C-alpha positions, -999 to 999 in steps of 0.1 A, spaced: -272 -202 -43 -269 -229 -70 -239 -253 -66 -220 -266 -96 -198 -294 -84 -189 -306 -120 -168 -275 -126 -132 -284 -128 -118 -249 -118 -116 -237 -154 -136 -206 -165 -171 -212 -179 -201 -192 -190 -234 -195 -170 -267 -182 -185 -300 -183 -167 -333 -182 -187 -369 -182 -175 -394 -208 -189 -404 -184 -217 -367 -182 -229 -360 -147 -216 -323 -144 -204 -321 -131 -168 -284 -136 -160 -252 -143 -178 -216 -142 -165 -182 -157 -171 -167 -172 -139 -149 -201 -124 -168 -202 -91 -187 -233 -80 -217 -213 -67 -240 -188 -84 -259 -160 -65 -295 -161 -77 -308 -136 -52 -317 -111 -79 -341 -136 -95 -378 -135 -87 -395 -168 -76 -401 -192 -105 -388 -220 -127 -355 -213 -146 -332 -231 -170 -295 -230 -164 -269 -233 -192 -233 -239 -184 -207 -237 -212 -171 -247 -208 -151 -251 -240 -170 -275 -262 -191 -289 -233 -226 -276 -225 -248 -286 -195 -284 -277 -191 -304 -280 -159 -335 -266 -143 -341 -251 -109 -369 -235 -89 -362 -202 -71 -386 -200 -41 
């Protein structure tokens, strides 16, 4: 699970890319956690969009 404590309860779009730019997951949600169990181990880029705000982060799935 990836935790997103900055989310203020409003809906947002989350997109997960691998380091080559291939999209692996996208969903609209208002949850503060993201189930990444379907991803294979590796380095990923996370993009969260809420209105006119966008946050990028990286994480490693082990």
